[in-house]
Chimera marker file (.cmm) of the C-alpha trace (Angstrom):
<marker_set name="trace">
<marker id="1" x="102.196" y="140.267" z="202.136" r="1" g="1" b="0" radius="0.5"/>
<marker id="2" x="102.890" y="142.519" z="199.564" r="1" g="1" b="0" radius="0.5"/>
<marker id="3" x="105.767" y="141.317" z="197.756" r="1" g="1" b="0" radius="0.5"/>
<marker id="4" x="107.912" y="143.642" z="194.743" r="1" g="1" b="0" radius="0.5"/>
<marker id="5" x="108.107" y="142.285" z="191.027" r="1" g="1" b="0" radius="0.5"/>
<marker id="6" x="112.285" y="141.368" z="190.320" r="1" g="1" b="0" radius="0.5"/>
<marker id="7" x="113.604" y="140.739" z="187.147" r="1" g="1" b="0" radius="0.5"/>
<marker id="8" x="114.505" y="136.937" z="188.770" r="1" g="1" b="0" radius="0.5"/>
<marker id="9" x="112.826" y="134.138" z="186.733" r="1" g="1" b="0" radius="0.5"/>
<marker id="10" x="109.674" y="134.210" z="184.501" r="1" g="1" b="0" radius="0.5"/>
<marker id="11" x="109.795" y="137.752" z="186.308" r="1" g="1" b="0" radius="0.5"/>
<marker id="12" x="113.155" y="139.323" z="184.230" r="1" g="1" b="0" radius="0.5"/>
<marker id="13" x="110.531" y="138.431" z="181.168" r="1" g="1" b="0" radius="0.5"/>
<marker id="14" x="107.906" y="140.771" z="181.699" r="1" g="1" b="0" radius="0.5"/>
<marker id="15" x="109.843" y="143.049" z="184.754" r="1" g="1" b="0" radius="0.5"/>
<marker id="16" x="109.969" y="146.306" z="182.347" r="1" g="1" b="0" radius="0.5"/>
<marker id="17" x="106.404" y="146.032" z="181.266" r="1" g="1" b="0" radius="0.5"/>
<marker id="18" x="104.758" y="145.066" z="184.885" r="1" g="1" b="0" radius="0.5"/>
<marker id="19" x="107.274" y="147.428" z="187.129" r="1" g="1" b="0" radius="0.5"/>
<marker id="20" x="105.809" y="150.218" z="188.851" r="1" g="1" b="0" radius="0.5"/>
<marker id="21" x="106.598" y="153.902" z="187.773" r="1" g="1" b="0" radius="0.5"/>
<marker id="22" x="108.566" y="156.038" z="190.227" r="1" g="1" b="0" radius="0.5"/>
<marker id="23" x="105.108" y="158.198" z="190.532" r="1" g="1" b="0" radius="0.5"/>
<marker id="24" x="103.430" y="154.612" z="191.828" r="1" g="1" b="0" radius="0.5"/>
<marker id="25" x="106.080" y="153.604" z="193.954" r="1" g="1" b="0" radius="0.5"/>
<marker id="26" x="105.880" y="157.000" z="195.570" r="1" g="1" b="0" radius="0.5"/>
<marker id="27" x="101.484" y="156.540" z="195.717" r="1" g="1" b="0" radius="0.5"/>
<marker id="28" x="102.021" y="153.182" z="197.131" r="1" g="1" b="0" radius="0.5"/>
<marker id="29" x="102.947" y="154.185" z="200.897" r="1" g="1" b="0" radius="0.5"/>
<marker id="30" x="100.098" y="156.358" z="201.590" r="1" g="1" b="0" radius="0.5"/>
<marker id="31" x="97.535" y="154.356" z="199.457" r="1" g="1" b="0" radius="0.5"/>
<marker id="32" x="98.743" y="151.116" z="202.077" r="1" g="1" b="0" radius="0.5"/>
<marker id="33" x="98.078" y="153.177" z="204.805" r="1" g="1" b="0" radius="0.5"/>
<marker id="34" x="94.518" y="154.501" z="203.368" r="1" g="1" b="0" radius="0.5"/>
<marker id="35" x="94.051" y="150.582" z="202.748" r="1" g="1" b="0" radius="0.5"/>
<marker id="36" x="95.061" y="149.664" z="206.760" r="1" g="1" b="0" radius="0.5"/>
<marker id="37" x="93.552" y="152.347" z="208.586" r="1" g="1" b="0" radius="0.5"/>
<marker id="38" x="89.956" y="151.399" z="206.328" r="1" g="1" b="0" radius="0.5"/>
<marker id="39" x="90.312" y="148.084" z="206.779" r="1" g="1" b="0" radius="0.5"/>
<marker id="40" x="91.768" y="147.864" z="209.995" r="1" g="1" b="0" radius="0.5"/>
<marker id="41" x="94.247" y="144.934" z="208.460" r="1" g="1" b="0" radius="0.5"/>
<marker id="42" x="98.406" y="145.642" z="208.882" r="1" g="1" b="0" radius="0.5"/>
<marker id="43" x="99.895" y="144.354" z="205.273" r="1" g="1" b="0" radius="0.5"/>
<marker id="44" x="103.124" y="142.349" z="205.743" r="1" g="1" b="0" radius="0.5"/>
<marker id="45" x="105.517" y="144.224" z="203.131" r="1" g="1" b="0" radius="0.5"/>
<marker id="46" x="108.422" y="142.881" z="201.319" r="1" g="1" b="0" radius="0.5"/>
<marker id="47" x="112.072" y="144.109" z="202.913" r="1" g="1" b="0" radius="0.5"/>
<marker id="48" x="112.496" y="145.833" z="199.297" r="1" g="1" b="0" radius="0.5"/>
<marker id="49" x="109.652" y="148.173" z="199.604" r="1" g="1" b="0" radius="0.5"/>
<marker id="50" x="111.304" y="149.884" z="202.063" r="1" g="1" b="0" radius="0.5"/>
<marker id="51" x="113.565" y="152.597" z="199.969" r="1" g="1" b="0" radius="0.5"/>
<marker id="52" x="110.234" y="153.355" z="198.006" r="1" g="1" b="0" radius="0.5"/>
<marker id="53" x="108.378" y="153.778" z="201.907" r="1" g="1" b="0" radius="0.5"/>
<marker id="54" x="111.064" y="155.913" z="203.393" r="1" g="1" b="0" radius="0.5"/>
<marker id="55" x="110.565" y="158.683" z="200.368" r="1" g="1" b="0" radius="0.5"/>
<marker id="56" x="107.390" y="159.259" z="202.286" r="1" g="1" b="0" radius="0.5"/>
<marker id="57" x="109.506" y="159.828" z="205.502" r="1" g="1" b="0" radius="0.5"/>
<marker id="58" x="107.003" y="157.197" z="207.800" r="1" g="1" b="0" radius="0.5"/>
<marker id="59" x="107.328" y="157.834" z="211.683" r="1" g="1" b="0" radius="0.5"/>
<marker id="60" x="109.523" y="155.762" z="212.865" r="1" g="1" b="0" radius="0.5"/>
<marker id="61" x="106.662" y="154.373" z="215.827" r="1" g="1" b="0" radius="0.5"/>
<marker id="62" x="105.022" y="153.111" z="213.338" r="1" g="1" b="0" radius="0.5"/>
<marker id="63" x="108.308" y="151.764" z="211.234" r="1" g="1" b="0" radius="0.5"/>
<marker id="64" x="109.131" y="150.240" z="214.466" r="1" g="1" b="0" radius="0.5"/>
<marker id="65" x="105.761" y="148.423" z="215.240" r="1" g="1" b="0" radius="0.5"/>
<marker id="66" x="105.820" y="146.853" z="211.703" r="1" g="1" b="0" radius="0.5"/>
<marker id="67" x="109.209" y="145.697" z="211.770" r="1" g="1" b="0" radius="0.5"/>
<marker id="68" x="110.272" y="147.699" z="208.780" r="1" g="1" b="0" radius="0.5"/>
<marker id="69" x="113.846" y="147.276" z="208.192" r="1" g="1" b="0" radius="0.5"/>
<marker id="70" x="115.889" y="147.051" z="204.929" r="1" g="1" b="0" radius="0.5"/>
<marker id="71" x="117.480" y="143.497" z="203.632" r="1" g="1" b="0" radius="0.5"/>
<marker id="72" x="118.126" y="140.766" z="206.399" r="1" g="1" b="0" radius="0.5"/>
<marker id="73" x="119.448" y="138.353" z="203.364" r="1" g="1" b="0" radius="0.5"/>
<marker id="74" x="122.183" y="136.425" z="204.764" r="1" g="1" b="0" radius="0.5"/>
<marker id="75" x="122.033" y="137.912" z="208.870" r="1" g="1" b="0" radius="0.5"/>
<marker id="76" x="118.676" y="136.505" z="209.343" r="1" g="1" b="0" radius="0.5"/>
<marker id="77" x="117.500" y="134.499" z="206.942" r="1" g="1" b="0" radius="0.5"/>
<marker id="78" x="119.167" y="132.407" z="204.115" r="1" g="1" b="0" radius="0.5"/>
<marker id="79" x="118.078" y="130.461" z="201.446" r="1" g="1" b="0" radius="0.5"/>
<marker id="80" x="119.017" y="126.934" z="200.767" r="1" g="1" b="0" radius="0.5"/>
<marker id="81" x="117.906" y="125.482" z="197.438" r="1" g="1" b="0" radius="0.5"/>
<marker id="82" x="116.988" y="122.094" z="196.428" r="1" g="1" b="0" radius="0.5"/>
<marker id="83" x="120.671" y="121.183" z="195.749" r="1" g="1" b="0" radius="0.5"/>
<marker id="84" x="122.044" y="122.040" z="199.190" r="1" g="1" b="0" radius="0.5"/>
<marker id="85" x="123.259" y="125.560" z="198.048" r="1" g="1" b="0" radius="0.5"/>
<marker id="86" x="123.205" y="128.952" z="200.390" r="1" g="1" b="0" radius="0.5"/>
<marker id="87" x="123.063" y="132.149" z="200.122" r="1" g="1" b="0" radius="0.5"/>
<marker id="88" x="121.957" y="135.197" z="201.296" r="1" g="1" b="0" radius="0.5"/>
<marker id="89" x="118.354" y="135.732" z="198.998" r="1" g="1" b="0" radius="0.5"/>
<marker id="90" x="116.351" y="134.119" z="197.217" r="1" g="1" b="0" radius="0.5"/>
<marker id="91" x="116.461" y="136.153" z="194.231" r="1" g="1" b="0" radius="0.5"/>
<marker id="92" x="120.545" y="137.125" z="194.434" r="1" g="1" b="0" radius="0.5"/>
<marker id="93" x="123.452" y="135.409" z="192.143" r="1" g="1" b="0" radius="0.5"/>
<marker id="94" x="125.517" y="133.175" z="193.240" r="1" g="1" b="0" radius="0.5"/>
<marker id="95" x="125.718" y="130.787" z="195.847" r="1" g="1" b="0" radius="0.5"/>
<marker id="96" x="127.590" y="130.722" z="199.039" r="1" g="1" b="0" radius="0.5"/>
<marker id="97" x="128.721" y="127.117" z="199.713" r="1" g="1" b="0" radius="0.5"/>
<marker id="98" x="126.905" y="123.857" z="200.765" r="1" g="1" b="0" radius="0.5"/>
<marker id="99" x="124.210" y="123.743" z="203.907" r="1" g="1" b="0" radius="0.5"/>
<marker id="100" x="125.837" y="121.418" z="205.452" r="1" g="1" b="0" radius="0.5"/>
<marker id="101" x="128.556" y="124.049" z="206.257" r="1" g="1" b="0" radius="0.5"/>
<marker id="102" x="126.791" y="126.994" z="207.294" r="1" g="1" b="0" radius="0.5"/>
<marker id="103" x="128.259" y="126.755" z="210.245" r="1" g="1" b="0" radius="0.5"/>
<marker id="104" x="131.714" y="127.507" z="209.133" r="1" g="1" b="0" radius="0.5"/>
<marker id="105" x="129.811" y="130.131" z="206.473" r="1" g="1" b="0" radius="0.5"/>
<marker id="106" x="127.911" y="132.274" z="208.186" r="1" g="1" b="0" radius="0.5"/>
<marker id="107" x="130.972" y="134.059" z="210.222" r="1" g="1" b="0" radius="0.5"/>
<marker id="108" x="132.499" y="135.155" z="207.566" r="1" g="1" b="0" radius="0.5"/>
<marker id="109" x="132.003" y="133.868" z="203.828" r="1" g="1" b="0" radius="0.5"/>
<marker id="110" x="131.668" y="136.853" z="201.350" r="1" g="1" b="0" radius="0.5"/>
<marker id="111" x="128.565" y="136.456" z="200.003" r="1" g="1" b="0" radius="0.5"/>
<marker id="112" x="126.888" y="136.756" z="203.086" r="1" g="1" b="0" radius="0.5"/>
<marker id="113" x="129.739" y="139.597" z="204.290" r="1" g="1" b="0" radius="0.5"/>
<marker id="114" x="128.235" y="141.869" z="201.066" r="1" g="1" b="0" radius="0.5"/>
<marker id="115" x="124.659" y="141.617" z="202.598" r="1" g="1" b="0" radius="0.5"/>
<marker id="116" x="125.386" y="142.523" z="206.094" r="1" g="1" b="0" radius="0.5"/>
<marker id="117" x="128.372" y="145.137" z="205.399" r="1" g="1" b="0" radius="0.5"/>
<marker id="118" x="126.657" y="146.816" z="202.193" r="1" g="1" b="0" radius="0.5"/>
<marker id="119" x="126.440" y="150.539" z="204.719" r="1" g="1" b="0" radius="0.5"/>
<marker id="120" x="129.999" y="150.769" z="205.556" r="1" g="1" b="0" radius="0.5"/>
<marker id="121" x="130.406" y="151.812" z="202.250" r="1" g="1" b="0" radius="0.5"/>
<marker id="122" x="127.650" y="153.087" z="200.947" r="1" g="1" b="0" radius="0.5"/>
<marker id="123" x="127.794" y="154.984" z="197.601" r="1" g="1" b="0" radius="0.5"/>
<marker id="124" x="125.722" y="158.151" z="197.372" r="1" g="1" b="0" radius="0.5"/>
<marker id="125" x="123.049" y="158.840" z="197.902" r="1" g="1" b="0" radius="0.5"/>
<marker id="126" x="122.478" y="156.186" z="200.125" r="1" g="1" b="0" radius="0.5"/>
<marker id="127" x="125.714" y="157.292" z="202.294" r="1" g="1" b="0" radius="0.5"/>
<marker id="128" x="123.970" y="160.501" z="203.326" r="1" g="1" b="0" radius="0.5"/>
<marker id="129" x="120.518" y="159.428" z="203.282" r="1" g="1" b="0" radius="0.5"/>
<marker id="130" x="118.996" y="159.516" z="206.940" r="1" g="1" b="0" radius="0.5"/>
<marker id="131" x="117.212" y="156.310" z="206.248" r="1" g="1" b="0" radius="0.5"/>
<marker id="132" x="120.729" y="153.755" z="205.650" r="1" g="1" b="0" radius="0.5"/>
<marker id="133" x="120.539" y="152.133" z="208.864" r="1" g="1" b="0" radius="0.5"/>
<marker id="134" x="117.082" y="150.939" z="207.984" r="1" g="1" b="0" radius="0.5"/>
<marker id="135" x="117.794" y="150.630" z="204.342" r="1" g="1" b="0" radius="0.5"/>
<marker id="136" x="120.554" y="149.055" z="203.824" r="1" g="1" b="0" radius="0.5"/>
<marker id="137" x="120.437" y="150.807" z="200.347" r="1" g="1" b="0" radius="0.5"/>
<marker id="138" x="117.607" y="149.144" z="199.171" r="1" g="1" b="0" radius="0.5"/>
<marker id="139" x="117.230" y="145.409" z="197.363" r="1" g="1" b="0" radius="0.5"/>
<marker id="140" x="120.806" y="144.297" z="196.443" r="1" g="1" b="0" radius="0.5"/>
<marker id="141" x="119.861" y="141.589" z="194.162" r="1" g="1" b="0" radius="0.5"/>
<marker id="142" x="117.380" y="143.901" z="192.278" r="1" g="1" b="0" radius="0.5"/>
<marker id="143" x="119.961" y="146.188" z="191.717" r="1" g="1" b="0" radius="0.5"/>
<marker id="144" x="122.363" y="143.812" z="190.746" r="1" g="1" b="0" radius="0.5"/>
<marker id="145" x="119.808" y="142.050" z="188.046" r="1" g="1" b="0" radius="0.5"/>
<marker id="146" x="119.662" y="145.703" z="186.664" r="1" g="1" b="0" radius="0.5"/>
<marker id="147" x="122.514" y="147.219" z="187.153" r="1" g="1" b="0" radius="0.5"/>
<marker id="148" x="124.784" y="144.451" z="187.232" r="1" g="1" b="0" radius="0.5"/>
<marker id="149" x="126.598" y="145.993" z="190.115" r="1" g="1" b="0" radius="0.5"/>
<marker id="150" x="125.482" y="144.589" z="193.699" r="1" g="1" b="0" radius="0.5"/>
<marker id="151" x="126.728" y="147.484" z="195.513" r="1" g="1" b="0" radius="0.5"/>
<marker id="152" x="125.024" y="150.621" z="194.035" r="1" g="1" b="0" radius="0.5"/>
<marker id="153" x="121.674" y="151.906" z="195.545" r="1" g="1" b="0" radius="0.5"/>
<marker id="154" x="118.604" y="150.458" z="194.749" r="1" g="1" b="0" radius="0.5"/>
<marker id="155" x="117.622" y="152.323" z="191.117" r="1" g="1" b="0" radius="0.5"/>
<marker id="156" x="113.953" y="152.258" z="191.349" r="1" g="1" b="0" radius="0.5"/>
<marker id="157" x="114.346" y="154.364" z="195.265" r="1" g="1" b="0" radius="0.5"/>
<marker id="158" x="113.205" y="157.930" z="194.380" r="1" g="1" b="0" radius="0.5"/>
<marker id="159" x="115.890" y="159.650" z="196.613" r="1" g="1" b="0" radius="0.5"/>
<marker id="160" x="118.419" y="157.656" z="193.831" r="1" g="1" b="0" radius="0.5"/>
<marker id="161" x="116.144" y="158.938" z="191.454" r="1" g="1" b="0" radius="0.5"/>
<marker id="162" x="115.821" y="162.286" z="192.130" r="1" g="1" b="0" radius="0.5"/>
<marker id="163" x="119.824" y="162.419" z="193.421" r="1" g="1" b="0" radius="0.5"/>
<marker id="164" x="120.425" y="160.923" z="189.432" r="1" g="1" b="0" radius="0.5"/>
<marker id="165" x="117.758" y="163.841" z="187.705" r="1" g="1" b="0" radius="0.5"/>
<marker id="166" x="119.816" y="166.696" z="189.973" r="1" g="1" b="0" radius="0.5"/>
<marker id="167" x="123.397" y="165.065" z="189.404" r="1" g="1" b="0" radius="0.5"/>
<marker id="168" x="122.503" y="165.116" z="185.248" r="1" g="1" b="0" radius="0.5"/>
<marker id="169" x="121.281" y="168.477" z="185.615" r="1" g="1" b="0" radius="0.5"/>
<marker id="170" x="124.422" y="170.355" z="187.162" r="1" g="1" b="0" radius="0.5"/>
<marker id="171" x="126.466" y="168.850" z="184.283" r="1" g="1" b="0" radius="0.5"/>
<link id1="1" id2="2" r="1" g="1" b="0" radius="0.2"/>
<link id1="2" id2="3" r="1" g="1" b="0" radius="0.2"/>
<link id1="3" id2="4" r="1" g="1" b="0" radius="0.2"/>
<link id1="4" id2="5" r="1" g="1" b="0" radius="0.2"/>
<link id1="5" id2="6" r="1" g="1" b="0" radius="0.2"/>
<link id1="6" id2="7" r="1" g="1" b="0" radius="0.2"/>
<link id1="7" id2="8" r="1" g="1" b="0" radius="0.2"/>
<link id1="8" id2="9" r="1" g="1" b="0" radius="0.2"/>
<link id1="9" id2="10" r="1" g="1" b="0" radius="0.2"/>
<link id1="10" id2="11" r="1" g="1" b="0" radius="0.2"/>
<link id1="11" id2="12" r="1" g="1" b="0" radius="0.2"/>
<link id1="12" id2="13" r="1" g="1" b="0" radius="0.2"/>
<link id1="13" id2="14" r="1" g="1" b="0" radius="0.2"/>
<link id1="14" id2="15" r="1" g="1" b="0" radius="0.2"/>
<link id1="15" id2="16" r="1" g="1" b="0" radius="0.2"/>
<link id1="16" id2="17" r="1" g="1" b="0" radius="0.2"/>
<link id1="17" id2="18" r="1" g="1" b="0" radius="0.2"/>
<link id1="18" id2="19" r="1" g="1" b="0" radius="0.2"/>
<link id1="19" id2="20" r="1" g="1" b="0" radius="0.2"/>
<link id1="20" id2="21" r="1" g="1" b="0" radius="0.2"/>
<link id1="21" id2="22" r="1" g="1" b="0" radius="0.2"/>
<link id1="22" id2="23" r="1" g="1" b="0" radius="0.2"/>
<link id1="23" id2="24" r="1" g="1" b="0" radius="0.2"/>
<link id1="24" id2="25" r="1" g="1" b="0" radius="0.2"/>
<link id1="25" id2="26" r="1" g="1" b="0" radius="0.2"/>
<link id1="26" id2="27" r="1" g="1" b="0" radius="0.2"/>
<link id1="27" id2="28" r="1" g="1" b="0" radius="0.2"/>
<link id1="28" id2="29" r="1" g="1" b="0" radius="0.2"/>
<link id1="29" id2="30" r="1" g="1" b="0" radius="0.2"/>
<link id1="30" id2="31" r="1" g="1" b="0" radius="0.2"/>
<link id1="31" id2="32" r="1" g="1" b="0" radius="0.2"/>
<link id1="32" id2="33" r="1" g="1" b="0" radius="0.2"/>
<link id1="33" id2="34" r="1" g="1" b="0" radius="0.2"/>
<link id1="34" id2="35" r="1" g="1" b="0" radius="0.2"/>
<link id1="35" id2="36" r="1" g="1" b="0" radius="0.2"/>
<link id1="36" id2="37" r="1" g="1" b="0" radius="0.2"/>
<link id1="37" id2="38" r="1" g="1" b="0" radius="0.2"/>
<link id1="38" id2="39" r="1" g="1" b="0" radius="0.2"/>
<link id1="39" id2="40" r="1" g="1" b="0" radius="0.2"/>
<link id1="40" id2="41" r="1" g="1" b="0" radius="0.2"/>
<link id1="41" id2="42" r="1" g="1" b="0" radius="0.2"/>
<link id1="42" id2="43" r="1" g="1" b="0" radius="0.2"/>
<link id1="43" id2="44" r="1" g="1" b="0" radius="0.2"/>
<link id1="44" id2="45" r="1" g="1" b="0" radius="0.2"/>
<link id1="45" id2="46" r="1" g="1" b="0" radius="0.2"/>
<link id1="46" id2="47" r="1" g="1" b="0" radius="0.2"/>
<link id1="47" id2="48" r="1" g="1" b="0" radius="0.2"/>
<link id1="48" id2="49" r="1" g="1" b="0" radius="0.2"/>
<link id1="49" id2="50" r="1" g="1" b="0" radius="0.2"/>
<link id1="50" id2="51" r="1" g="1" b="0" radius="0.2"/>
<link id1="51" id2="52" r="1" g="1" b="0" radius="0.2"/>
<link id1="52" id2="53" r="1" g="1" b="0" radius="0.2"/>
<link id1="53" id2="54" r="1" g="1" b="0" radius="0.2"/>
<link id1="54" id2="55" r="1" g="1" b="0" radius="0.2"/>
<link id1="55" id2="56" r="1" g="1" b="0" radius="0.2"/>
<link id1="56" id2="57" r="1" g="1" b="0" radius="0.2"/>
<link id1="57" id2="58" r="1" g="1" b="0" radius="0.2"/>
<link id1="58" id2="59" r="1" g="1" b="0" radius="0.2"/>
<link id1="59" id2="60" r="1" g="1" b="0" radius="0.2"/>
<link id1="60" id2="61" r="1" g="1" b="0" radius="0.2"/>
<link id1="61" id2="62" r="1" g="1" b="0" radius="0.2"/>
<link id1="62" id2="63" r="1" g="1" b="0" radius="0.2"/>
<link id1="63" id2="64" r="1" g="1" b="0" radius="0.2"/>
<link id1="64" id2="65" r="1" g="1" b="0" radius="0.2"/>
<link id1="65" id2="66" r="1" g="1" b="0" radius="0.2"/>
<link id1="66" id2="67" r="1" g="1" b="0" radius="0.2"/>
<link id1="67" id2="68" r="1" g="1" b="0" radius="0.2"/>
<link id1="68" id2="69" r="1" g="1" b="0" radius="0.2"/>
<link id1="69" id2="70" r="1" g="1" b="0" radius="0.2"/>
<link id1="70" id2="71" r="1" g="1" b="0" radius="0.2"/>
<link id1="71" id2="72" r="1" g="1" b="0" radius="0.2"/>
<link id1="72" id2="73" r="1" g="1" b="0" radius="0.2"/>
<link id1="73" id2="74" r="1" g="1" b="0" radius="0.2"/>
<link id1="74" id2="75" r="1" g="1" b="0" radius="0.2"/>
<link id1="75" id2="76" r="1" g="1" b="0" radius="0.2"/>
<link id1="76" id2="77" r="1" g="1" b="0" radius="0.2"/>
<link id1="77" id2="78" r="1" g="1" b="0" radius="0.2"/>
<link id1="78" id2="79" r="1" g="1" b="0" radius="0.2"/>
<link id1="79" id2="80" r="1" g="1" b="0" radius="0.2"/>
<link id1="80" id2="81" r="1" g="1" b="0" radius="0.2"/>
<link id1="81" id2="82" r="1" g="1" b="0" radius="0.2"/>
<link id1="82" id2="83" r="1" g="1" b="0" radius="0.2"/>
<link id1="83" id2="84" r="1" g="1" b="0" radius="0.2"/>
<link id1="84" id2="85" r="1" g="1" b="0" radius="0.2"/>
<link id1="85" id2="86" r="1" g="1" b="0" radius="0.2"/>
<link id1="86" id2="87" r="1" g="1" b="0" radius="0.2"/>
<link id1="87" id2="88" r="1" g="1" b="0" radius="0.2"/>
<link id1="88" id2="89" r="1" g="1" b="0" radius="0.2"/>
<link id1="89" id2="90" r="1" g="1" b="0" radius="0.2"/>
<link id1="90" id2="91" r="1" g="1" b="0" radius="0.2"/>
<link id1="91" id2="92" r="1" g="1" b="0" radius="0.2"/>
<link id1="92" id2="93" r="1" g="1" b="0" radius="0.2"/>
<link id1="93" id2="94" r="1" g="1" b="0" radius="0.2"/>
<link id1="94" id2="95" r="1" g="1" b="0" radius="0.2"/>
<link id1="95" id2="96" r="1" g="1" b="0" radius="0.2"/>
<link id1="96" id2="97" r="1" g="1" b="0" radius="0.2"/>
<link id1="97" id2="98" r="1" g="1" b="0" radius="0.2"/>
<link id1="98" id2="99" r="1" g="1" b="0" radius="0.2"/>
<link id1="99" id2="100" r="1" g="1" b="0" radius="0.2"/>
<link id1="100" id2="101" r="1" g="1" b="0" radius="0.2"/>
<link id1="101" id2="102" r="1" g="1" b="0" radius="0.2"/>
<link id1="102" id2="103" r="1" g="1" b="0" radius="0.2"/>
<link id1="103" id2="104" r="1" g="1" b="0" radius="0.2"/>
<link id1="104" id2="105" r="1" g="1" b="0" radius="0.2"/>
<link id1="105" id2="106" r="1" g="1" b="0" radius="0.2"/>
<link id1="106" id2="107" r="1" g="1" b="0" radius="0.2"/>
<link id1="107" id2="108" r="1" g="1" b="0" radius="0.2"/>
<link id1="108" id2="109" r="1" g="1" b="0" radius="0.2"/>
<link id1="109" id2="110" r="1" g="1" b="0" radius="0.2"/>
<link id1="110" id2="111" r="1" g="1" b="0" radius="0.2"/>
<link id1="111" id2="112" r="1" g="1" b="0" radius="0.2"/>
<link id1="112" id2="113" r="1" g="1" b="0" radius="0.2"/>
<link id1="113" id2="114" r="1" g="1" b="0" radius="0.2"/>
<link id1="114" id2="115" r="1" g="1" b="0" radius="0.2"/>
<link id1="115" id2="116" r="1" g="1" b="0" radius="0.2"/>
<link id1="116" id2="117" r="1" g="1" b="0" radius="0.2"/>
<link id1="117" id2="118" r="1" g="1" b="0" radius="0.2"/>
<link id1="118" id2="119" r="1" g="1" b="0" radius="0.2"/>
<link id1="119" id2="120" r="1" g="1" b="0" radius="0.2"/>
<link id1="120" id2="121" r="1" g="1" b="0" radius="0.2"/>
<link id1="121" id2="122" r="1" g="1" b="0" radius="0.2"/>
<link id1="122" id2="123" r="1" g="1" b="0" radius="0.2"/>
<link id1="123" id2="124" r="1" g="1" b="0" radius="0.2"/>
<link id1="124" id2="125" r="1" g="1" b="0" radius="0.2"/>
<link id1="125" id2="126" r="1" g="1" b="0" radius="0.2"/>
<link id1="126" id2="127" r="1" g="1" b="0" radius="0.2"/>
<link id1="127" id2="128" r="1" g="1" b="0" radius="0.2"/>
<link id1="128" id2="129" r="1" g="1" b="0" radius="0.2"/>
<link id1="129" id2="130" r="1" g="1" b="0" radius="0.2"/>
<link id1="130" id2="131" r="1" g="1" b="0" radius="0.2"/>
<link id1="131" id2="132" r="1" g="1" b="0" radius="0.2"/>
<link id1="132" id2="133" r="1" g="1" b="0" radius="0.2"/>
<link id1="133" id2="134" r="1" g="1" b="0" radius="0.2"/>
<link id1="134" id2="135" r="1" g="1" b="0" radius="0.2"/>
<link id1="135" id2="136" r="1" g="1" b="0" radius="0.2"/>
<link id1="136" id2="137" r="1" g="1" b="0" radius="0.2"/>
<link id1="137" id2="138" r="1" g="1" b="0" radius="0.2"/>
<link id1="138" id2="139" r="1" g="1" b="0" radius="0.2"/>
<link id1="139" id2="140" r="1" g="1" b="0" radius="0.2"/>
<link id1="140" id2="141" r="1" g="1" b="0" radius="0.2"/>
<link id1="141" id2="142" r="1" g="1" b="0" radius="0.2"/>
<link id1="142" id2="143" r="1" g="1" b="0" radius="0.2"/>
<link id1="143" id2="144" r="1" g="1" b="0" radius="0.2"/>
<link id1="144" id2="145" r="1" g="1" b="0" radius="0.2"/>
<link id1="145" id2="146" r="1" g="1" b="0" radius="0.2"/>
<link id1="146" id2="147" r="1" g="1" b="0" radius="0.2"/>
<link id1="147" id2="148" r="1" g="1" b="0" radius="0.2"/>
<link id1="148" id2="149" r="1" g="1" b="0" radius="0.2"/>
<link id1="149" id2="150" r="1" g="1" b="0" radius="0.2"/>
<link id1="150" id2="151" r="1" g="1" b="0" radius="0.2"/>
<link id1="151" id2="152" r="1" g="1" b="0" radius="0.2"/>
<link id1="152" id2="153" r="1" g="1" b="0" radius="0.2"/>
<link id1="153" id2="154" r="1" g="1" b="0" radius="0.2"/>
<link id1="154" id2="155" r="1" g="1" b="0" radius="0.2"/>
<link id1="155" id2="156" r="1" g="1" b="0" radius="0.2"/>
<link id1="156" id2="157" r="1" g="1" b="0" radius="0.2"/>
<link id1="157" id2="158" r="1" g="1" b="0" radius="0.2"/>
<link id1="158" id2="159" r="1" g="1" b="0" radius="0.2"/>
<link id1="159" id2="160" r="1" g="1" b="0" radius="0.2"/>
<link id1="160" id2="161" r="1" g="1" b="0" radius="0.2"/>
<link id1="161" id2="162" r="1" g="1" b="0" radius="0.2"/>
<link id1="162" id2="163" r="1" g="1" b="0" radius="0.2"/>
<link id1="163" id2="164" r="1" g="1" b="0" radius="0.2"/>
<link id1="164" id2="165" r="1" g="1" b="0" radius="0.2"/>
<link id1="165" id2="166" r="1" g="1" b="0" radius="0.2"/>
<link id1="166" id2="167" r="1" g="1" b="0" radius="0.2"/>
<link id1="167" id2="168" r="1" g="1" b="0" radius="0.2"/>
<link id1="168" id2="169" r="1" g="1" b="0" radius="0.2"/>
<link id1="169" id2="170" r="1" g="1" b="0" radius="0.2"/>
<link id1="170" id2="171" r="1" g="1" b="0" radius="0.2"/>
</marker_set>
């Protein structure tokens, strides 16, 4: 299982030193594909890698076979911490309530809805991205840590990086 380093917990102290560069992110998908073919294994991937992998425009069939989709926090899984508090993702900020109330929280807790409905109001460049419904804007926990705004696109997505460079050049 390949997990993307996130700036949380101990990772926050060395994130900038050990995170992958944009070029390393872009090269990762072809490298894993080559590795999988050579050793006849199928690596499992953290959903936070998806915006990075989509940059390589993988075939839809490949994505479906591996069940590769964006963040499913608050949709298919939640975290319950040792105090019984619930949240959409173990890396995100804030909690939505107590585990014993999950049946009441599941349908309409703002914390869960922010994950589930992110694509409805996606900002550029995500709003116009062909992979929006699959990617879901990348890792929102990582985005919140790096930008302070949960609702921004994943700042390490190569599409986002390109978009911002083009935008800067036009001014």
